[in-house]
C-alpha positions in Angstrom: 141.3 122.7 69.1 140.9 119.0 69.6 137.8 117.4 71.2 140.0 116.2 74.1 141.3 119.7 74.8 137.7 121.1 74.7 136.6 118.3 77.1 139.4 119.2 79.5 138.4 122.8 79.6 134.8 122.0 80.4 135.3 121.1 84.1 138.4 123.3 84.3 136.8 126.6 83.6 134.2 126.5 86.4 137.0 125.4 88.8 139.2 128.4 87.8 136.1 130.7 88.1 135.5 129.3 91.7 139.2 129.9 92.6 139.2 133.4 91.2 135.9 134.2 92.9 137.1 133.2 96.3 140.3 135.2 95.9 138.7 138.4 94.5 135.4 138.2 96.5 136.5 140.7 99.1 139.1 142.8 97.2 137.3 143.2 93.9 133.5 142.5 94.5 132.6 143.9 91.1 134.2 140.9 89.4 132.2 138.3 91.4 129.2 138.1 89.2 131.1 137.9 85.9 133.4 135.2 87.4 130.3 133.3 88.5 128.4 133.4 85.2 131.0 133.6 82.4 133.1 130.5 83.1 130.0 128.4 83.6 128.5 129.8 80.4 131.7 129.1 78.5 131.8 125.6 79.9 128.2 125.1 78.5 129.2 126.3 75.1 132.3 124.0 75.1 130.2 121.1 76.3 127.8 121.6 73.4 130.7 121.7 71.0 132.0 118.4 72.5 128.5 116.9 72.1 128.3 118.0 68.4 131.8 116.7 67.6 131.1 113.4 69.5 127.8 113.1 67.6 126.8 109.9 69.3 129.5 108.0 67.4 132.6 106.3 68.8 133.4 107.4 72.4 136.2 109.9 72.9 138.9 108.3 75.0 142.1 109.8 76.3 144.3 108.9 79.3 147.6 109.4 81.0 148.9 107.8 84.1 148.3 110.1 87.0 150.7 108.5 89.5 152.4 105.1 89.8 150.8 103.0 92.5 152.8 99.8 92.2 149.6 97.8 91.6 146.3 99.0 90.1 147.2 102.2 88.2 145.3 105.5 88.7 144.9 107.4 85.4 143.7 110.9 84.4 141.3 109.6 81.8 138.4 110.8 79.7 135.6 108.6 78.4 132.9 110.6 76.6 130.2 108.6 74.9 126.8 110.0 73.9 125.4 109.8 77.4 128.3 111.8 78.8 128.1 114.4 76.1 124.4 115.1 76.7 124.6 115.0 80.5 127.4 117.5 80.4 125.3 119.9 78.3 122.5 119.5 80.8 124.8 120.2 83.8 126.2 123.3 82.0 122.7 124.6 81.1 121.2 124.2 84.6 124.4 125.6 86.3 124.4 128.6 84.0 120.7 129.3 84.7 121.3 128.9 88.4 124.2 131.4 88.4 122.3 133.9 86.4 119.2 133.5 88.5 121.2 133.8 91.7 122.6 137.2 90.7 119.0 138.6 91.2 117.8 136.2 93.9 120.8 136.8 96.2 121.6 140.3 95.1 121.6 141.6 98.7 123.3 138.6 100.3 126.6 139.5 101.8 127.8 135.9 101.4 127.1 135.8 97.7 130.8 135.7 96.6 131.5 132.5 98.5 128.1 131.1 97.4 128.8 131.7 93.8 132.3 130.2 94.1 130.9 127.1 95.7 128.3 126.7 93.0 131.1 126.9 90.4 133.1 124.4 92.2 130.1 122.1 92.5 129.5 122.4 88.8 133.1 121.6 88.1 133.0 118.5 90.3 129.9 117.2 88.5 131.4 117.8 85.1 134.5 115.8 86.3 132.2 112.9 87.3 130.5 113.0 83.9 133.6 113.1 81.7 135.9 111.0 83.9 137.1 107.7 82.5 138.8 106.5 85.7 136.9 105.6 88.9 139.3 107.2 91.3 139.2 110.6 89.4 135.4 110.2 89.4 135.5 109.6 93.1 137.3 112.9 93.6 134.5 114.8 91.9 131.9 112.7 93.8 133.4 113.7 97.1 133.9 117.4 96.2 130.2 117.5 95.5 129.4 116.2 98.9 131.6 118.8 100.6 130.1 121.6 98.5 126.6 120.5 99.3 127.4 120.7 103.0 128.3 124.4 102.6 125.6 125.3 100.2 122.8 123.7 102.1 124.1 125.4 105.2 124.3 128.8 103.5 121.9 130.3 106.0 123.9 128.9 108.9 122.2 131.3 111.3 119.1 129.2 111.3 119.1 125.8 113.2 117.3 124.2 110.3 120.1 125.0 107.8 122.8 123.8 110.2 121.0 120.5 110.9 120.2 119.9 107.3 123.8 120.5 106.1 125.1 118.1 108.7 122.4 115.5 107.9 123.1 115.7 104.2 126.8 115.2 104.8 126.5 112.3 107.2 123.9 110.4 105.3 125.7 110.7 101.9 129.0 109.8 103.6 127.3 106.7 105.2 126.6 105.5 101.6 130.1 106.5 100.4 131.9 104.1 102.8 130.6 100.9 101.1 130.8 102.7 97.8 134.5 103.1 98.2 134.9 99.5 99.3 133.0 98.5 96.2 135.2 100.5 93.9 138.3 98.8 95.3 136.7 95.4 95.1 135.8 96.1 91.4 139.3 97.2 90.6 140.7 94.1 92.4 138.6 91.8 90.2 139.2 93.6 86.9 142.8 94.9 87.6 142.0 98.5 86.7 140.1 101.6 87.6 139.6 102.5 83.9 135.9 102.3 83.0 136.6 100.9 79.5 138.9 98.2 80.9 136.3 97.3 83.6 133.5 97.0 81.0 135.8 94.9 78.8 136.5 92.6 81.7 132.9 92.3 82.7 132.0 91.4 79.1 134.4 88.5 79.3 133.1 87.3 82.7 136.0 88.8 84.7 134.0 89.5 87.8 134.4 87.0 90.7 132.0 88.7 93.1 129.4 90.5 91.0 126.6 90.6 93.6 128.8 91.8 96.4 130.3 94.5 94.3 127.0 95.7 92.9 125.4 95.9 96.3 128.3 97.8 97.8 128.2 100.3 94.9 124.4 100.6 95.3 124.8 101.9 98.8 126.7 104.9 97.5 124.2 105.4 94.8 121.3 105.3 97.3 123.0 108.0 99.4 123.9 110.3 96.5 120.7 109.9 94.5 118.5 109.9 97.6 117.0 106.5 97.1 115.4 104.4 99.9 116.5 104.1 102.6 119.1 106.9 102.4 116.8 109.5 101.0 115.9 111.4 104.2 118.5 114.1 103.7 117.0 115.5 100.5 113.8 117.0 101.9 115.7 118.6 104.8 118.2 120.1 102.3 115.4 122.6 101.3 116.7 124.8 104.1 119.3 126.0 101.6 118.7 128.8 99.0 116.2 127.9 96.3 118.8 128.1 93.5 120.9 125.5 95.4 117.9 123.2 95.5 117.5 123.6 91.7 121.1 122.8 91.1 121.3 119.8 93.5 117.9 118.3 92.5 118.0 118.8 88.8 121.3 118.1 87.2 124.2 117.5 89.7 124.5 115.7 92.9 121.3 113.5 92.9 121.8 112.7 89.2 125.4 111.5 89.8 124.3 108.2 91.3 122.0 107.4 88.4 124.6 108.4 85.9 127.2 106.2 87.6 125.0 103.1 87.4 124.2 103.9 83.8 127.8 104.1 83.0 128.7 100.8 84.7 125.3 99.1 84.0 127.0 95.8 82.8 128.6 95.5 86.2 125.1 95.4 87.8 123.6 93.3 85.0 126.2 90.6 86.0 124.1 90.0 89.1 120.4 89.3 88.7 120.0 89.5 92.4 121.4 93.1 92.3 118.9 94.0 89.6 116.0 92.8 91.6 117.3 94.8 94.6 117.6 97.8 92.4 114.0 97.4 91.2 112.6 97.0 94.8 114.6 100.1 95.9 113.2 102.0 93.0 109.6 100.9 93.7 109.7 101.7 97.4 111.3 105.1 96.6 108.7 106.0 94.0 105.6 105.0 95.9 106.8 106.3 99.3 107.9 109.7 97.9 104.7 110.1 96.0 102.6 109.7 99.1 104.8 112.0 101.1 104.7 114.7 98.4 100.9 114.6 98.5 101.0 115.5 102.2 103.6 118.3 102.4 102.7 121.9 103.1 106.1 123.4 102.2 106.2 124.0 98.4 109.9 123.1 98.3 109.5 119.9 100.2 106.8 118.8 97.7 109.3 119.3 94.9 112.0 117.5 97.0 109.9 114.4 97.4 109.0 114.7 93.7 112.7 114.6 92.9 113.1 111.5 94.9 110.2 109.8 93.0 111.6 110.8 89.6 115.0 109.4 90.5 113.1 106.3 91.4 111.9 106.1 87.8 115.5 106.4 86.6 116.7 103.6 88.8 113.7 101.6 87.8 114.8 101.9 84.2 118.3 100.8 85.1 116.8 97.9 87.0 115.3 96.6 83.8 118.6 97.1 82.0 117.7 100.2 79.9 120.2 102.9 80.5 118.9 104.9 77.5 115.5 105.4 79.1 117.2 106.2 82.4 119.4 108.9 81.0 116.6 110.2 78.8 114.5 110.8 81.9 117.5 112.3 83.7 117.8 114.9 80.9 114.1 115.6 80.7 113.7 115.8 84.5 116.8 118.0 84.8 115.1 120.7 82.7 111.7 120.7 84.2 112.8 120.2 87.8 115.2 123.1 87.6 112.4 125.2 86.2 110.1 124.1 89.1 112.5 125.1 91.8 113.5 128.4 90.2 109.8 129.2 89.6 109.1 128.2 93.2 111.7 130.7 94.3 109.8 133.5 92.6 106.5 132.3 94.2 108.2 132.2 97.6 109.5 135.8 97.2 106.1 137.0 96.0 104.1 135.2 98.8 106.6 135.7 101.5 106.3 132.1 102.6 106.9 128.5 101.6 103.5 127.4 103.0 100.9 126.1 100.5 98.3 126.6 103.2 99.2 130.3 103.4 99.3 130.6 99.6 95.8 129.0 99.4 94.5 132.0 101.4 96.0 134.6 99.0 93.9 135.8 96.2 95.5 136.9 92.9 99.0 135.5 93.5 99.2 134.3 89.9 98.5 137.8 88.6 101.4 139.1 90.6 103.9 136.7 89.0 102.6 135.7 85.5 106.0 134.5 84.3 106.3 132.1 87.2 102.7 131.0 86.9 102.9 130.0 83.2 106.3 128.5 83.3 105.6 126.5 86.4 102.4 125.3 84.8 104.5 124.0 81.9 106.9 122.3 84.3 104.1 120.7 86.3 102.5 119.3 83.1 105.9 117.8 82.2 106.3 116.4 85.7 102.8 114.8 85.4 103.8 113.3 82.1 101.0 114.9 80.1 101.6 114.8 76.3 103.2 116.6 74.5 105.5 117.8 77.3 108.9 116.4 77.8 108.2 114.3 80.9 105.6 112.3 78.9 108.2 110.9 76.4 110.9 110.2 79.0 108.6 108.6 81.6 106.8 106.5 79.0 110.2 105.3 77.8 110.8 104.0 81.3 107.5 102.3 81.5 107.9 100.8 78.0 111.3 99.4 79.0 109.7 97.8 82.1 106.9 96.4 80.0 109.4 94.7 77.6 111.2 93.0 80.4 108.0 92.1 82.2 106.5 90.4 79.1 109.7 88.6 78.3 110.6 90.6 75.1 114.2 91.2 76.4 116.4 89.2 78.7 118.6 92.0 80.0 117.0 91.8 83.5 114.9 89.4 85.5 111.1 89.5 84.7 110.4 90.2 88.4 112.3 93.5 88.0 110.2 94.4 85.0 106.9 93.8 86.8 108.0 95.6 90.0 109.1 98.6 88.0 106.0 98.7 85.8 103.4 98.4 88.5 105.2 100.9 90.8 105.7 103.3 87.9 102.0 103.3 87.0 100.9 103.8 90.6 103.5 106.6 91.0 102.1 108.2 87.8 98.8 108.6 89.6 100.4 110.1 92.7 102.7 112.4 90.6 99.7 113.9 88.8 97.9 114.2 92.1 100.5 116.2 94.0 101.4 118.3 90.9 97.7 119.3 90.5 97.5 119.9 94.3 100.5 122.2 94.2 99.2 124.2 91.3 95.7 124.6 92.8 96.9 125.6 96.2 99.7 128.0 95.1 97.8 129.8 92.3 94.1 129.5 92.9 93.8 130.6 96.5 90.9 132.5 97.9 91.0 135.1 100.7 93.0 138.2 101.3 94.5 139.9 98.3 98.2 138.9 97.8 100.6 141.7 98.7 102.5 143.3 95.9 106.2 143.2 96.4 107.1 144.5 93.0 108.4 142.8 89.9 111.1 140.2 90.1 114.5 140.9 88.6 114.8 140.3 84.9 117.5 137.8 85.4 115.1 135.6 87.3 112.2 135.7 84.9 114.3 135.2 81.8 115.8 132.0 83.1 112.4 130.6 83.7 111.4 131.0 80.0 114.8 129.6 78.9 114.1 126.4 80.9 110.5 126.3 79.7 111.7 125.5 76.2 113.3 122.1 76.9 110.5 121.3 79.4 108.0 121.7 76.5 110.0 120.4 73.5 112.9 118.2 74.7 110.9 115.0 74.8 109.7 115.1 71.2 113.0 116.4 69.9 115.0 113.7 71.7 113.2 110.6 70.6 113.1 111.8 67.0 116.6 113.4 66.7 118.9 112.0 69.3 118.8 108.2 69.0 122.5 108.1 68.1 123.4 109.5 71.5 121.4 106.8 73.2 123.2 103.7 71.8 120.9 103.9 68.8 118.0 102.9 71.1 114.5 103.6 69.9 113.0 106.1 72.4 109.5 106.1 70.9 106.9 105.4 73.6 104.9 102.1 73.2 101.2 102.3 72.7 100.3 100.3 75.8 102.3 102.3 78.3 101.4 105.6 76.7 97.7 104.9 77.1 98.1 103.5 80.6 100.5 106.2 81.8 98.6 109.1 80.4 95.3 107.6 81.5 96.3 107.1 85.1 97.9 110.6 85.2 94.7 112.2 84.0 92.8 110.2 86.6 95.1 111.4 89.3 94.8 115.0 88.3 91.0 115.0 87.8 90.4 113.2 91.1 92.6 115.8 92.9 90.8 118.6 91.2 87.4 117.1 92.3 88.7 116.7 95.8 89.8 120.3 95.9 86.5 121.6 94.7 84.8 119.5 97.4 87.1 120.6 100.2 87.0 124.3 99.0 83.2 124.2 99.2 83.3 122.9 102.7 85.9 125.4 103.7 83.8 128.3 102.4 81.0 127.3 104.7 83.3 126.9 107.8 83.9 130.0 110.0 87.3 131.4 109.9 87.9 130.8 113.6 87.4 127.1 113.1 90.4 127.1 110.7 92.7 128.6 113.2 91.6 126.2 115.9 93.8 123.4 114.6 97.4 124.4 115.3 98.6 120.8 115.1 98.7 120.8 111.3 101.7 121.0 109.0 103.3 124.4 109.4 105.1 125.8 106.4 108.5 127.0 107.2 109.3 130.5 106.1 112.4 130.4 103.9 115.3 132.4 105.3 115.9 134.4 102.2 112.2 135.4 101.6 111.9 139.1 101.1 108.8 139.6 103.2 106.6 137.8 105.6 102.8 137.7 105.6 102.6 136.8 109.3 101.5 140.2 110.4 98.7 140.2 107.7 97.4 136.6 108.1 98.4 135.9 111.7 98.0 132.3 113.0 95.4 131.5 110.4 98.1 131.7 107.6 99.8 128.6 108.9 96.9 126.7 110.2 95.9 123.5 108.4 94.2 124.3 105.1 90.7 122.8 105.1 90.7 123.1 101.3 93.8 120.9 100.9 92.8 117.9 98.8 95.7 115.9 100.0 94.0 115.4 103.4 90.9 114.1 101.8 92.8 111.8 99.4 95.2 110.3 102.0 92.7 110.2 104.9 94.3 108.7 108.0 97.6 108.1 106.1 98.1 111.9 105.8 99.7 112.4 109.2 102.2 109.6 108.6 103.0 110.7 105.0 103.6 114.3 106.2 106.5 113.2 108.3 108.0 110.8 105.7 106.4 107.7 107.4 108.5 108.3 110.5 111.7 107.1 108.9 113.7 109.8 110.6 112.2 108.7 114.0 113.3 105.1 113.2 116.8 106.2 112.4 116.9 108.3 115.5 115.9 105.3 117.6 118.2 102.9 115.9 121.3 105.0 115.3 121.2 108.6 116.6 120.1 107.9 120.2 122.5 104.8 120.7 125.4 106.9 119.4 124.4 109.8 121.7 124.1 107.4 124.6 127.5 106.0 123.8 128.9 109.5 123.6 127.4 110.3 127.0 128.9 107.2 128.5 132.3 108.0 127.1 132.0 111.6 128.4 131.0 110.3 131.8 133.9 107.8 132.0 136.3 110.5 130.8 135.0 113.0 133.4 134.4 110.8 136.4 137.0 108.0 135.9 139.9 109.1 133.7 139.9 112.6 135.1 139.7 111.2 138.7 142.9 109.2 138.1 144.6 112.3 136.5 143.6 114.5 139.4 144.7 111.8 141.8 148.1 111.5 140.1 148.6 115.2 140.6 147.2 115.3 144.1 149.4 112.5 145.5 152.7 114.3 145.0 151.3 117.4 146.4 150.2 115.6 149.5 153.6 113.9 149.9 155.3 117.3 149.3 153.1 118.9 152.0 154.0 116.1 154.4 157.7 116.5 153.7 157.5 120.2 154.0 155.8 119.9 157.5 158.8 117.7 158.6 161.2 120.5 157.8 161.0 122.3 161.2 164.6 123.6 161.4 165.0 121.9 164.9 168.3 120.0 165.1 167.0 117.8 168.0 164.0 116.7 165.9 166.3 115.8 163.0 168.7 113.8 165.2 165.7 112.0 166.9 164.3 111.1 163.5 167.7 109.9 162.4 168.1 107.7 165.4 164.6 106.3 165.1 165.2 105.5 161.5 168.5 103.8 162.4 166.8 101.7 165.0 164.0 100.7 162.5 166.6 99.7 159.9 168.6 97.7 162.5 165.4 95.8 163.7 164.4 95.2 160.1 167.9 93.8 159.2 167.8 91.6 162.3 164.4 90.2 161.4 165.5 89.4 157.9 168.7 87.8 159.1 166.8 85.7 161.7 164.2 84.7 159.1 167.0 83.6 156.7 
């Protein structure tokens, strides 16, 4: 079987699995789980075969005209280079793990068949984006992911949080997709094709007439899909969906699509130095803002959500300095350990019965109840904090090293300003990342208080997946920079000494300072009476996830969700904490600038429709009725009345005719 045929089957199999799952979900429920897991697992195996055959050599290209357009052709095209081959393996791995994990996590959910089918369709769409060699076909996968995310985030549609989150995710991403679509057509107009290889060839020969405009339009779509400032606000709210969905969206699919798109078309963005600086500023604001926000969150999943936003900022920072190898390397590394973090968080939530870190910090012995989640999550948090030798260290240092090269003038792929912005923001974010990773670990697994309730062991399908993902979280970084340079354009992925020392140093400082703050606040909390803890209801309340098996509310009462006095985030952030906890009020700003004016306009339209338009409509119907009633009253049946009216009418007509004749 040829490589092209294998590549076609990779996105096709999950699509067929989704279609079969939807058709057989009610009539043959026994087939739902095999149809969810086997097509995705087979797609993973085929994607690995494609990667082995591609081997980092010449890109695999195949195309056929999809439909004649009369102008710019639309083609069903494949373009599989080393980046595409590796990203497809990551997507297949994470999607397979999510499907296997979901068979245990949602084993009692009556909507599991539709959920599994949507996950398969979501996976198929992302694989289409990865392998596509034509921008219009890529756009199809891009939009299917947006639709699937709407349904998956809103899986628990009974809860208002899930409904609001799904609508918000859909609207914000579509807001970015409008300029993105305009940018695609502008790019095709300048280059004469939607084919990626043709576009890159045209850019190499200076074929772009409006590079800055095109790049900025495309960046709007990327900001929406990859949750970059200022279109990142949908991602933390998307935590209202099931935890496996969070792992899929945050690790390897939807949010990675924007980064992957820029990496694939990086020469288009490099044609505009202004666009590269804008990309660097966007990455810097995203990294720093999300790091501060993560340090103030009480919901364990929202901490991980803001962490995802920050790590995506690292990837866009690498792209801003013109190094797509570092960006995709961190995308691969982050995909493994972030999927592990979310899936382990799902086990923690089931065991604790709550998402709230404040509640977990008051549970003693939680880590003993879930040793698999404890150890694997520890590995993933170390990778997130970029502590050597875990995978996050190698990929994050490759980003910082690329920024250092540009900042010090060793390469001219990007403006020096972009290098300095990315380097400084990346180092500061490394401190914040280690701080919130340490805080999460301490609050979730080292709580003091009531003994954690025992809800039994987790299904084997959930714990096995955690250990599978722990392997790349631990070893992918070292393996990649030694064994996979061919897949990364032959780029040397070895971390530089300067950034390795700086990055590791600031990460250790962030972790140690957070640990010291936790020891200090824990000592103060131990001396405080329990009633004083419950006397502050204004703190961040952790939301109970809808799919949690149990709730500790009867055990812990109001104290469980009161602000945690041992939370080191409050001490570290000080007065900034309350602002960071609500995402620096960006949602409130959007509500004032966009939501309320739109609602006011809608209210005005509704008022005009009800009081003006409907008044005219009612009047148009009432007038004939009034005239009819008047005519009906005149029909008395009295001949004398009729003759009198006839004579009176004749006299009136005669007088009118005389007046007209006299006037003439």
